[in-house]
C-alpha positions as YAML, in Angstrom:
chain: A
units: angstrom
residues:
- id: 1
  name: SER
  ca: [-12.18, 66.65, -86.69]
- id: 2
  name: THR
  ca: [-9.00, 64.68, -86.84]
- id: 3
  name: ASP
  ca: [-9.70, 63.21, -90.28]
- id: 4
  name: GLY
  ca: [-11.82, 65.90, -91.97]
- id: 5
  name: LEU
  ca: [-14.69, 63.43, -92.37]
- id: 6
  name: SER
  ca: [-16.15, 63.10, -88.87]
- id: 7
  name: TRP
  ca: [-16.97, 66.28, -86.94]
- id: 8
  name: THR
  ca: [-18.04, 66.98, -83.37]
- id: 9
  name: SER
  ca: [-19.82, 70.13, -82.23]
- id: 10
  name: VAL
  ca: [-17.94, 71.73, -79.33]
- id: 11
  name: THR
  ca: [-20.19, 74.77, -78.80]
- id: 12
  name: THR
  ca: [-23.83, 75.57, -79.43]
- id: 13
  name: ALA
  ca: [-23.38, 79.34, -79.60]
- id: 14
  name: ALA
  ca: [-20.17, 80.98, -80.79]
- id: 15
  name: ALA
  ca: [-19.37, 84.55, -79.74]
- id: 16
  name: TRP
  ca: [-19.29, 86.03, -83.24]
- id: 17
  name: THR
  ca: [-22.13, 86.94, -85.60]
- id: 18
  name: PRO
  ca: [-23.12, 84.43, -88.27]
- id: 19
  name: ARG
  ca: [-20.84, 84.88, -91.28]
- id: 20
  name: PHE
  ca: [-19.31, 83.35, -94.38]
- id: 21
  name: GLU
  ca: [-16.14, 83.92, -96.43]
- id: 22
  name: HIS
  ca: [-14.18, 84.32, -93.16]
- id: 23
  name: GLY
  ca: [-10.75, 82.99, -92.26]
- id: 24
  name: LEU
  ca: [-9.58, 80.56, -89.57]
- id: 25
  name: ILE
  ca: [-5.98, 79.86, -88.67]
- id: 26
  name: LYS
  ca: [-4.27, 77.83, -85.95]
- id: 27
  name: GLN
  ca: [-1.19, 79.09, -84.12]
- id: 28
  name: ILE
  ca: [0.95, 76.94, -81.82]
- id: 29
  name: VAL
  ca: [3.42, 78.72, -79.55]
- id: 30
  name: ARG
  ca: [5.35, 76.68, -76.95]
- id: 31
  name: GLY
  ca: [2.76, 73.92, -77.17]
- id: 32
  name: GLN
  ca: [-0.24, 76.25, -76.68]
- id: 33
  name: LYS
  ca: [-2.70, 76.05, -79.58]
- id: 34
  name: THR
  ca: [-4.82, 79.12, -80.40]
- id: 35
  name: LEU
  ca: [-7.47, 79.34, -83.11]
- id: 36
  name: PHE
  ca: [-8.16, 82.73, -84.70]
- id: 37
  name: LEU
  ca: [-11.35, 83.45, -86.63]
- id: 38
  name: THR
  ca: [-11.35, 86.71, -88.52]
- id: 39
  name: ALA
  ca: [-13.21, 88.91, -90.98]
- id: 40
  name: GLY
  ca: [-15.73, 87.70, -93.54]
- id: 41
  name: ILE
  ca: [-19.26, 88.70, -94.43]
- id: 42
  name: SER
  ca: [-21.46, 89.35, -91.40]
- id: 43
  name: CYS
  ca: [-25.05, 88.19, -91.46]
- id: 44
  name: SER
  ca: [-26.12, 89.94, -88.25]
- id: 45
  name: ALA
  ca: [-28.12, 92.61, -90.04]
- id: 46
  name: GLY
  ca: [-29.21, 90.32, -92.85]
- id: 47
  name: CYS
  ca: [-28.71, 91.48, -96.39]
- id: 48
  name: ILE
  ca: [-30.64, 93.30, -99.04]
- id: 49
  name: ARG
  ca: [-31.74, 91.13, -101.91]
- id: 50
  name: TYR
  ca: [-32.41, 92.23, -105.44]
- id: 51
  name: ASN
  ca: [-33.99, 90.45, -108.35]
- id: 52
  name: THR
  ca: [-31.30, 90.14, -111.00]
- id: 53
  name: ASN
  ca: [-33.94, 89.28, -113.60]
- id: 54
  name: LEU
  ca: [-35.48, 92.75, -113.34]
- id: 55
  name: ALA
  ca: [-33.96, 95.72, -115.12]
- id: 56
  name: GLY
  ca: [-31.47, 97.58, -112.93]
- id: 57
  name: CYS
  ca: [-31.41, 94.91, -110.19]
- id: 58
  name: GLN
  ca: [-34.61, 96.08, -108.50]
- id: 59
  name: PHE
  ca: [-35.05, 95.80, -104.71]
- id: 60
  name: ILE
  ca: [-37.27, 92.90, -103.65]
- id: 61
  name: ALA
  ca: [-36.65, 92.18, -99.95]
- id: 62
  name: SER
  ca: [-34.69, 93.00, -96.83]
- id: 63
  name: THR
  ca: [-34.02, 89.97, -94.68]
- id: 64
  name: LYS
  ca: [-33.13, 89.69, -91.00]
- id: 65
  name: PRO
  ca: [-30.49, 87.66, -89.15]
- id: 66
  name: SER
  ca: [-30.18, 84.72, -91.53]
- id: 67
  name: CYS
  ca: [-27.77, 85.02, -94.44]
- id: 68
  name: CYS
  ca: [-29.05, 85.46, -97.94]
- id: 69
  name: VAL
  ca: [-27.99, 82.83, -100.40]
- id: 70
  name: GLN
  ca: [-24.22, 82.98, -100.53]
- id: 71
  name: TYR
  ca: [-22.76, 84.48, -103.68]
- id: 72
  name: GLN
  ca: [-26.19, 85.64, -104.82]
- id: 73
  name: ASP
  ca: [-25.75, 88.10, -107.65]
- id: 74
  name: CYS
  ca: [-26.56, 91.68, -106.90]
- id: 75
  name: ALA
  ca: [-26.89, 91.47, -103.10]
- id: 76
  name: GLU
  ca: [-25.39, 93.81, -100.53]
- id: 77
  name: TYR
  ca: [-23.45, 92.38, -97.61]
- id: 78
  name: THR
  ca: [-21.38, 93.87, -94.79]
- id: 79
  name: ALA
  ca: [-17.73, 92.83, -94.52]
- id: 80
  name: VAL
  ca: [-16.13, 92.90, -91.05]
- id: 81
  name: ASN
  ca: [-12.58, 93.03, -89.66]
- id: 82
  name: ASP
  ca: [-13.03, 91.62, -86.17]
- id: 83
  name: VAL
  ca: [-10.87, 88.83, -84.70]
- id: 84
  name: TYR
  ca: [-11.93, 86.15, -82.21]
- id: 85
  name: LYS
  ca: [-9.65, 83.62, -80.51]
- id: 86
  name: SER
  ca: [-10.06, 80.27, -78.81]
- id: 87
  name: THR
  ca: [-7.53, 78.37, -76.72]
- id: 88
  name: ASP
  ca: [-9.80, 75.37, -76.04]
- id: 89
  name: ASN
  ca: [-10.33, 73.97, -79.54]
- id: 90
  name: GLY
  ca: [-13.33, 76.21, -80.24]
- id: 91
  name: ALA
  ca: [-15.42, 75.44, -77.14]
- id: 92
  name: SER
  ca: [-15.27, 79.11, -76.09]
- id: 93
  name: TRP
  ca: [-14.25, 82.27, -77.93]
- id: 94
  name: GLN
  ca: [-13.08, 85.72, -76.86]
- id: 95
  name: LEU
  ca: [-13.10, 88.90, -78.92]
- id: 96
  name: ALA
  ca: [-9.44, 89.75, -79.57]
- id: 97
  name: THR
  ca: [-10.27, 92.98, -81.40]
- id: 98
  name: ALA
  ca: [-13.47, 94.47, -82.81]
- id: 99
  name: SER
  ca: [-11.52, 96.28, -85.53]
- id: 100
  name: ALA
  ca: [-8.20, 94.90, -86.76]
- id: 101
  name: ALA
  ca: [-5.54, 97.07, -88.42]
- id: 102
  name: TRP
  ca: [-6.76, 96.04, -91.88]
- id: 103
  name: SER
  ca: [-9.96, 97.09, -93.63]
- id: 104
  name: PRO
  ca: [-13.05, 94.85, -93.55]
- id: 105
  name: ARG
  ca: [-12.68, 91.99, -96.02]
- id: 106
  name: ALA
  ca: [-13.88, 88.60, -97.19]
- id: 107
  name: SER
  ca: [-12.54, 85.81, -99.39]
- id: 108
  name: PHE
  ca: [-8.94, 86.41, -98.37]
- id: 109
  name: GLY
  ca: [-6.02, 84.15, -97.51]
- id: 110
  name: PHE
  ca: [-3.81, 83.44, -94.52]
- id: 111
  name: ALA
  ca: [-0.20, 82.31, -94.53]
- id: 112
  name: ALA
  ca: [1.53, 80.51, -91.70]
- id: 113
  name: ASP
  ca: [5.19, 79.81, -91.04]
- id: 114
  name: HIS
  ca: [5.88, 76.66, -89.02]
- id: 115
  name: ASN
  ca: [8.94, 78.41, -87.54]
- id: 116
  name: GLY
  ca: [6.74, 80.99, -85.81]
...
């Protein structure tokens, strides 16, 4: 999107597992733009759901590849620390590293310096 209102799909199947609470940052070096997608909560194995209305958060279901409701109370998710990159505006992605130097995480921030 150039305006944040109108969006165009550039790929039907990204290389990474479905996820949420991940980060995306754009880097431009000598005119070459690279997008980096990193970390977050992976949905590849599903999640384990619990009923928060039952005493002790009792187990009710184990789901497969789709994500459970985001931010659902008392659910178990798997954080990841992989990094993918794209040099063609997200049309294709390559795994940059399966395990970055930091621990798996979600809901984090990036900082960028326009001076490189």
